[in-house]
C-alpha positions in Angstrom: 129.0 136.8 38.3 125.6 137.1 39.6 123.3 134.3 40.1 120.3 135.9 38.6 120.5 137.4 35.2 117.7 139.5 33.9 116.6 138.5 30.4 113.1 139.9 30.3 112.4 143.3 28.9 108.9 144.1 29.9 107.1 147.1 28.8 106.8 150.0 31.4 103.7 149.0 33.7 101.7 150.9 36.0 102.0 148.7 39.2 104.8 146.6 40.5 102.7 143.6 40.7 102.1 143.7 37.1 105.7 142.5 36.7 105.2 139.2 38.5 105.4 136.9 35.4 108.5 138.6 34.2 110.1 138.4 37.6 109.2 134.7 38.0 111.1 133.9 34.9 114.1 136.2 35.7 114.4 134.7 39.0 113.7 131.1 37.9 110.9 130.7 40.5 113.4 131.2 43.3 113.7 133.6 46.0 116.5 136.2 45.3 117.8 136.0 48.8 117.6 132.6 50.3 117.1 130.8 46.8 114.3 128.5 47.9 112.1 127.5 45.1 108.3 127.9 44.5 108.2 124.1 44.4 109.6 123.8 47.9 107.6 126.7 49.5 104.3 125.6 48.1 103.8 127.7 44.9 103.7 131.1 43.5 101.5 132.4 46.4 104.5 132.1 48.8 106.3 134.9 46.9 106.1 138.6 46.9 107.9 141.4 45.1 110.6 143.2 46.8 111.7 146.7 46.0 115.4 146.2 46.4 115.9 150.0 47.0 112.9 150.8 49.3 110.3 153.1 47.8 110.0 155.2 50.8 113.8 156.0 50.6 114.1 156.3 46.9 110.7 157.7 46.0 111.9 160.5 43.7 114.0 158.0 41.7 110.8 156.3 40.5 111.8 153.0 42.1 108.2 151.7 42.7 107.7 150.5 39.2 111.3 150.5 37.8 111.9 146.8 36.8 115.5 146.7 37.7 114.6 147.5 41.3 112.1 144.7 41.6 113.1 141.3 43.0 111.3 138.1 43.4 111.3 137.2 47.1 109.8 134.6 49.3 107.4 136.3 51.8 109.8 135.7 54.8 112.8 137.3 53.2 110.8 140.2 51.8 109.4 140.9 55.3 112.7 140.6 57.1 114.3 142.9 54.5 111.5 145.3 54.6 112.2 149.0 54.1 115.6 148.8 55.6 118.4 150.7 53.7 121.9 151.5 54.8 123.0 155.0 55.2 125.8 156.3 52.8 128.2 156.2 55.6 127.4 152.5 56.2 127.7 151.7 52.6 131.3 153.4 52.7 132.2 150.8 55.3 130.8 147.9 53.3 127.7 147.5 55.2 125.1 147.0 52.4 122.8 144.4 50.9 124.4 142.0 48.5 122.6 142.4 45.2 121.7 139.0 43.6 121.4 140.4 40.3 124.9 141.9 40.3 126.9 139.3 42.4 126.6 135.8 43.7 126.3 136.6 47.5 126.8 132.9 48.2 130.2 132.9 46.5 131.4 136.4 47.2 130.1 137.4 50.6 128.7 134.1 52.3 129.6 130.5 52.2 127.2 127.6 53.0 128.6 124.9 55.2 127.5 121.2 55.2 125.5 121.6 58.4 123.5 124.4 56.9 125.1 127.3 58.7 126.6 130.3 56.9 130.1 131.6 57.2 130.2 135.3 56.5 133.0 136.4 54.4 132.5 140.2 54.0 130.7 143.2 55.8 128.3 143.0 53.0 127.7 139.4 53.8 127.2 140.1 57.5 124.7 143.0 56.9 122.8 141.0 54.3 122.7 137.9 56.7 121.6 140.0 59.8 118.9 142.0 58.0 117.3 139.3 56.1 118.0 136.7 58.7 119.6 134.1 56.5 120.8 132.0 59.5 117.1 131.2 60.6 116.7 127.6 61.5 114.2 126.9 58.5 117.0 128.1 56.0 119.7 126.0 57.8 117.4 123.0 57.4 116.6 123.8 53.8 120.5 124.1 53.0 121.1 120.8 54.8 118.3 119.1 52.7 119.5 120.8 49.5 123.0 119.3 50.0 121.5 115.8 50.8 119.2 116.0 47.8 122.3 117.1 45.5 124.2 113.8 46.6 121.0 111.8 46.1 120.6 113.2 42.6 124.2 112.4 41.8 123.8 108.8 43.0 120.6 108.4 41.1 122.1 109.7 37.9 125.0 107.3 38.3 122.7 104.5 38.8 120.6 105.4 35.8 123.9 105.5 33.8 125.0 102.1 35.1 121.6 100.7 34.2 121.6 102.1 30.7 125.1 100.7 30.0 124.6 97.1 31.5 121.2 96.2 30.3 120.9 93.0 28.2 117.2 94.0 27.5 116.8 97.7 27.3 113.1 97.4 26.7 112.7 95.7 29.9 114.5 98.3 31.9 112.8 101.3 30.4 110.2 101.8 33.1 112.9 101.6 35.8 114.9 104.3 33.9 111.8 106.5 33.5 111.0 106.3 37.2 114.6 107.3 38.0 114.4 110.3 35.5 111.0 111.3 37.3 112.6 111.2 40.8 115.8 113.1 39.4 113.6 115.8 37.8 111.6 116.3 41.0 114.8 116.9 43.0 116.1 119.3 40.4 112.8 121.4 40.3 112.3 121.4 44.1 115.8 122.3 45.0 117.1 124.1 41.8 120.1 121.8 41.7 
């Protein structure tokens, strides 16, 4: 199953940038490739629109404003991917970009390890990692931090449950529970976990 499911049905628009609000929602304000969030990268201005199939390669197919060909991407991943596209011979050998709208590349082609590195499982995963540079140090640090924050969130939710159950005076503990909820919500928003 793919990680990103397109739910938006925008009208046909003249310029690919006009699809930005639709893409933000379909991609949950996350990069289609590295999965970092707008909240982590400093906002919407850190994101661009990627033509999954490059316009210069597929110009006759009308890919420039075809919504299904547009992906929400952080600026770094979009620049690394650029206009690269494998030849038909390479695709026949499994050397292609993983499509985050058709498959979950972090399950089918690549696996994250606790130290933030990636284990490549398929030729598609290798091709995608190499061209988008998914093994760059900043992404390894992000993946380690995401794992740490997921564990922190789990512990905070467990603590919140314990507080709610053990309270002799629930009114007195409400501000503490609200503070925990705020921290948990921020972790969920920044790391999409």
